[in-house]
MARDREN-453240 format. One record per residue (C-alpha): residue number from 0; chain; x, y, z. Coordinates in steps of 0.001 Angstrom, whole numbers, plus 500000, padded with zeros to 6 digits. Layout:
BEGIN
num/chaine/east/north/up
NUM/A/X/Y/Z
...
This chain:
BEGIN
num/chaine/east/north/up
0/A/099386/805644/400925
1/A/102498/805080/403099
2/A/100632/806392/406109
3/A/097745/804006/405397
4/A/100095/801067/405261
5/A/101867/802073/408523
6/A/098469/802366/410240
7/A/097317/799046/408903
8/A/100492/797369/410087
9/A/100133/798952/413552
10/A/096552/797770/413833
11/A/097582/794279/412793
12/A/100360/794123/415419
13/A/097929/795501/418041
14/A/095362/792834/417204
15/A/097981/790042/417458
16/A/099097/791447/420873
17/A/095533/791319/422291
18/A/095041/787587/421906
19/A/096866/784250/421563
20/A/095242/780955/420522
21/A/097015/777646/421124
22/A/095602/775058/418775
23/A/098428/772544/418890
24/A/100448/770912/421700
25/A/103241/773259/422673
26/A/106091/773227/425229
27/A/107983/776400/426192
28/A/111054/776627/428411
29/A/112498/779662/430035
30/A/111258/783241/430424
31/A/108306/784329/428361
32/A/106013/787342/428498
33/A/102382/786326/428987
34/A/100915/789829/429250
35/A/099748/789818/425662
36/A/096025/789790/426372
37/A/093467/786984/426026
38/A/094699/783350/425990
39/A/092668/780498/424483
40/A/093701/776876/424436
41/A/091717/774852/422004
42/A/090422/771278/422459
43/A/093059/768636/421797
44/A/095947/770989/422526
45/A/097964/772119/425525
46/A/100549/774659/426486
47/A/103228/773459/428912
48/A/105504/776219/430214
49/A/108607/775389/432272
50/A/110560/777806/434475
51/A/108828/781011/433647
52/A/109225/782301/437181
53/A/106788/785218/436745
54/A/103660/784685/434757
55/A/101411/787844/434555
56/A/098189/787468/432620
57/A/096282/790640/431510
58/A/093346/789102/429632
59/A/090870/786289/429545
60/A/092109/782758/430241
61/A/090043/780226/428389
62/A/090959/776438/428415
63/A/088611/774357/426363
64/A/087549/770766/427006
65/A/090294/768229/426445
66/A/092915/771061/426634
67/A/095428/771944/429148
68/A/097523/774858/430554
69/A/100602/773848/432637
70/A/103047/776243/434326
71/A/105788/774344/436143
72/A/108948/775322/438122
73/A/111962/772981/438226
74/A/113918/775657/440013
75/A/114576/774869/443634
76/A/115378/778473/444624
77/A/112551/780385/443031
78/A/108850/779685/443552
79/A/106318/780363/440849
80/A/104427/783591/440635
81/A/101229/783395/438616
82/A/098911/786305/438572
83/A/095907/787623/436700
84/A/095613/791377/437201
85/A/092343/792591/438773
86/A/089803/793583/436202
87/A/091888/792521/433270
88/A/090057/789343/432355
89/A/088018/786311/433254
90/A/088808/782674/433803
91/A/086850/779908/432113
92/A/088203/776414/432392
93/A/086662/773339/430775
94/A/089917/771346/430645
95/A/092922/771137/432903
96/A/094985/773872/434601
97/A/098053/772938/436686
98/A/100390/775394/438390
99/A/103264/773413/440063
100/A/105983/774837/442312
101/A/106425/771731/444430
102/A/110248/771641/444254
103/A/110845/775329/445104
104/A/112263/776290/448499
105/A/110670/779776/448314
106/A/106962/780368/448531
107/A/104698/780195/445472
108/A/102289/783077/444679
109/A/099067/782157/442874
110/A/096710/785107/442761
111/A/094114/785194/439988
112/A/091660/788104/440261
113/A/089167/787845/437526
114/A/085954/789664/436494
115/A/084466/786105/436665
116/A/085579/782588/437417
117/A/084003/779516/435968
118/A/085450/776061/436334
119/A/083899/772985/434696
120/A/087184/771066/434463
121/A/090094/770386/436854
122/A/092417/772987/438461
123/A/095486/772108/440546
124/A/097513/774767/442481
125/A/100575/773045/443937
126/A/103119/774400/446370
127/A/106107/773136/448412
128/A/104659/774688/451550
129/A/107810/776698/452273
130/A/107423/780041/454016
131/A/104124/781742/453402
132/A/102556/780904/450006
133/A/099504/782621/448494
134/A/096648/780716/446836
135/A/093694/782812/445740
136/A/091008/782435/443100
137/A/089041/785681/443350
138/A/086089/787014/441322
139/A/082681/788636/442128
140/A/081060/785965/439931
141/A/082455/782544/441038
142/A/081179/779117/440020
143/A/082707/775652/440275
144/A/081122/772511/438932
145/A/084428/770710/438386
146/A/087228/770132/440827
147/A/089784/772481/442378
148/A/092735/771133/444338
149/A/095013/773162/446604
150/A/098088/771021/447474
151/A/101013/771753/449821
152/A/103767/769373/450785
153/A/103555/770740/454338
154/A/101181/772897/456425
155/A/102047/776555/457147
156/A/100217/779734/457899
157/A/099141/780376/454340
158/A/095445/780824/453536
159/A/093326/779701/450573
160/A/090938/782509/449396
161/A/087972/782066/447188
162/A/085487/784442/445685
163/A/085268/788077/446477
164/A/084807/789057/450207
165/A/081172/789881/450866
166/A/079898/788269/447669
167/A/079118/784593/447058
168/A/080698/781515/445593
169/A/078694/778735/443980
170/A/080199/775351/444574
171/A/078363/772420/442985
172/A/081604/770534/442393
173/A/084598/769472/444500
174/A/087265/771492/446328
175/A/090237/769536/447767
176/A/092586/770836/450436
177/A/095898/769133/451285
178/A/097894/770725/454126
179/A/095839/773861/453626
180/A/093672/776391/455496
181/A/090564/777629/453694
182/A/089163/780827/455270
183/A/085549/781484/454182
184/A/084743/785218/453611
185/A/081761/784796/451256
186/A/078303/783245/451047
187/A/078468/779619/449847
188/A/075687/778248/447743
189/A/075303/774834/446071
190/A/075394/771180/446990
191/A/079157/770661/446496
192/A/081867/769325/448738
193/A/085013/770664/450415
194/A/087384/767841/451391
195/A/090009/768582/454070
196/A/092885/766070/453951
197/A/096342/765776/455370
198/A/096056/768178/458247
199/A/093839/770717/456491
200/A/091346/773153/458133
201/A/088144/774858/457071
202/A/087480/778096/458923
203/A/084005/779705/458612
204/A/085120/783185/459537
205/A/082005/785100/458473
206/A/079023/783199/459750
207/A/076641/786110/459194
208/A/076764/785153/455551
209/A/074623/782181/454376
210/A/076271/778804/454073
211/A/074177/776324/452117
212/A/073210/773462/454405
213/A/073642/771082/451383
214/A/077361/772096/451163
215/A/079494/769362/452846
216/A/082782/769532/454507
217/A/084425/766082/454478
218/A/087217/765316/456903
219/A/089226/762774/455049
220/A/091930/762200/457670
221/A/092180/762260/461479
222/A/094259/765533/461682
223/A/091892/767855/459727
224/A/089546/770224/461507
225/A/086658/772705/461182
226/A/086193/775952/463037
227/A/083386/778519/462938
228/A/082865/781922/464474
229/A/080240/781843/467268
230/A/077039/783833/466633
231/A/073846/784548/468571
232/A/071675/782742/466088
233/A/073627/779492/465308
234/A/073756/778047/461872
235/A/074023/774406/460930
236/A/077045/773125/459009
237/A/077109/769734/457336
238/A/080233/767727/458349
239/A/081127/764217/457276
240/A/083974/761967/458359
241/A/084232/763323/461965
242/A/086034/760975/464314
243/A/089432/759528/465269
244/A/090502/762756/466855
245/A/089205/765308/464324
246/A/088413/768681/465964
247/A/085270/770885/465518
248/A/085456/774184/467341
249/A/084619/777863/467776
250/A/086655/781034/467926
251/A/086096/781307/471676
252/A/086589/778830/474592
253/A/083753/776371/475282
254/A/082928/777272/478816
255/A/079499/777217/480623
256/A/079122/777317/484431
257/A/075918/775332/484822
258/A/075881/772953/481904
259/A/078038/771252/479289
260/A/079211/773521/476493
261/A/078416/770797/473935
262/A/075617/768317/473287
263/A/074947/765658/470751
264/A/071419/764785/469562
265/A/071409/761078/468754
266/A/068053/761459/466848
267/A/069098/764273/464540
268/A/072880/763811/464420
269/A/073472/767476/465462
270/A/076536/768464/467530
271/A/075866/771706/469260
272/A/078656/773914/470701
273/A/077791/776805/473036
274/A/079791/779410/474931
275/A/077212/781637/476532
276/A/073414/781450/476388
277/A/072600/780451/472801
278/A/075827/781713/471313
279/A/077577/779014/469331
280/A/077121/776875/466239
281/A/075541/773616/465228
282/A/077175/770852/463169
283/A/075318/768047/461410
284/A/077813/765214/461883
285/A/075406/762356/461310
286/A/074073/759483/463353
287/A/075769/756787/465410
288/A/078052/758715/467788
289/A/078577/757818/471414
290/A/078155/760975/473579
291/A/080669/759577/476105
292/A/083487/759830/473535
293/A/083238/763601/472890
294/A/085980/765570/474690
295/A/086809/769282/474912
296/A/090258/770142/473553
297/A/092358/772839/471925
298/A/092732/773219/468189
299/A/096374/774368/467466
300/A/096162/774151/463667
301/A/098644/776402/461828
302/A/097183/779605/460462
303/A/094463/779692/463133
304/A/094600/781577/466453
305/A/094922/778953/469168
306/A/091770/779006/471393
307/A/092211/777107/474682
308/A/089490/774558/475135
309/A/087760/775886/472094
310/A/087016/772640/470270
311/A/085530/769179/470603
312/A/087086/766011/469426
313/A/085683/762500/469066
314/A/087942/759741/470445
315/A/086125/756847/468634
316/A/086139/755768/464951
317/A/083903/757462/462383
318/A/080454/755693/462607
319/A/079710/756226/458945
320/A/082896/755841/456924
321/A/081120/756091/453494
322/A/082152/759132/451423
323/A/079085/761374/450887
324/A/077462/761116/447578
325/A/078158/764746/446697
326/A/081957/764377/447493
327/A/084290/763076/444733
328/A/087618/761358/445419
329/A/090473/763889/445200
330/A/092833/763036/442373
331/A/096576/763330/442444
332/A/097943/766188/440404
333/A/099141/765187/436856
334/A/102681/765745/435500
335/A/103201/768461/432936
336/A/103872/767378/429327
337/A/107561/767732/428336
338/A/107499/766928/424623
339/A/105075/766834/421747
340/A/104622/764583/418681
341/A/102532/765818/415761
342/A/101204/763901/412757
343/A/099598/765865/409867
344/A/098130/764409/406670
345/A/098520/766596/403578
346/A/096752/766162/400246
347/A/098646/766512/396925
348/A/097001/769991/396426
349/A/097723/771302/399839
350/A/099557/774563/400446
351/A/101487/775618/403520
352/A/102051/779219/404679
353/A/104401/779982/407538
354/A/104290/783070/409728
355/A/106208/783974/412868
356/A/104177/784729/416009
357/A/107067/785958/418190
358/A/109064/789052/418038
359/A/112634/787718/418802
360/A/114231/788698/415458
361/A/112800/785804/413420
362/A/114359/784629/410258
363/A/112570/785400/406953
364/A/109618/783064/406402
365/A/109029/780928/403300
366/A/106063/779434/401507
367/A/106273/775875/400104
368/A/104044/773268/398523
369/A/104180/769577/399434
370/A/102641/766508/397837
371/A/103410/763975/400594
372/A/100514/761868/401668
373/A/101526/762055/405324
374/A/104248/763777/407316
375/A/105200/762861/410849
376/A/106976/765529/412851
377/A/108759/764764/416160
378/A/110408/767817/417790
379/A/112636/768160/420777
380/A/113785/771682/421724
381/A/115082/773980/424484
382/A/114210/777379/423143
383/A/111034/779396/423285
384/A/110379/780823/419817
385/A/107011/779695/418279
386/A/105642/779587/414784
387/A/102210/779447/413331
388/A/101569/777093/410448
389/A/098334/777426/408359
390/A/097578/774524/406104
391/A/094787/774367/403487
392/A/094079/770853/402326
393/A/091126/771526/400036
394/A/089207/774694/399042
395/A/087207/775908/401954
396/A/089107/774152/404770
397/A/092077/775464/406804
398/A/093916/774275/409896
399/A/096129/776425/412060
400/A/098655/775012/414465
401/A/101289/776678/416614
402/A/104606/774777/417143
403/A/107759/775774/418847
404/A/111033/776488/417111
405/A/114296/775919/418996
406/A/116527/778793/419684
407/A/119580/776620/420236
408/A/119743/772933/419248
409/A/116986/770666/418054
410/A/116231/767376/416408
411/A/113453/766875/413835
């Protein structure tokens, strides 16, 4: 009998360790171990984590609609490290995910390697741009119908990586780059948009893989650029917002002895770049350009090998300044919640059971009955211990919430 009880207790603890569900707004400060298994954040709730410098996930990450996961650093010396171990889980976001290391003077490290990646909501990966940060959302099955923003305060040699090299990504949503370099290593399908803003670059490094002609690269400012590897059978890339000094180039110098290395077709809106024979690439930049304003130049964008005279710029304004219909405006990243306020209504017959969900030497729990019609709880804390409260208002109905219990001082 004793052996059976021990086995049952071990099984219970193992089950708890394999999953965590957040069903109520929660704020955690300081170090916390996130390698417990699957994480689910239910609709109407969020988990806001501050100054957990190393966050290692080893299970599925699921954020429901109208829910949020925030990991924020306020430490100027240590950048965030957020990682999902390869093969340990999948990512499915229908709400809001924000990783923010903007104030840190050391590089951030965001590397999520999932069995699959699905985004229907909003994701923000934010970095200070110091040193050489990492920003990677990797999975063999990769689909985005929401928005993903990669933001740096300044440009560096860091690279944004998406999908799994040699596979495909499906982008029917919006990808936003700020002071970033995205290096394509996969097929790209879908009619989505990649917006390059604030001195960002898009580098099509494997042009032997299909790039959907409906996929649009939108150059939102005059410093952003596009580069593609030259191939014998040129592809056509759809580019919007080209002008005011933007650069479109190849990985080799634009040089031809007997003819111009570039040409613009005023009827089709195609800008063709060639280096030898038919080697090069085509870019659908749209109509209305003046061929006299195209000039050969050098793209010296950080993170890219400088190719002398390997690009073309347009010295006039953008003829069509309208944002393409498949491109959405890039939103600013939202601040992380710092406090929570909870209001719960209890019937006269309600019962409340309290259980501890952390393992940091919790105090004995109690069970109590309340007859208050309504209770408002406002909590301010600095610790990281959490509790699970299960309330039963009437027969057949239960409600489970997870709240944080202070380890030092608190006011309630």
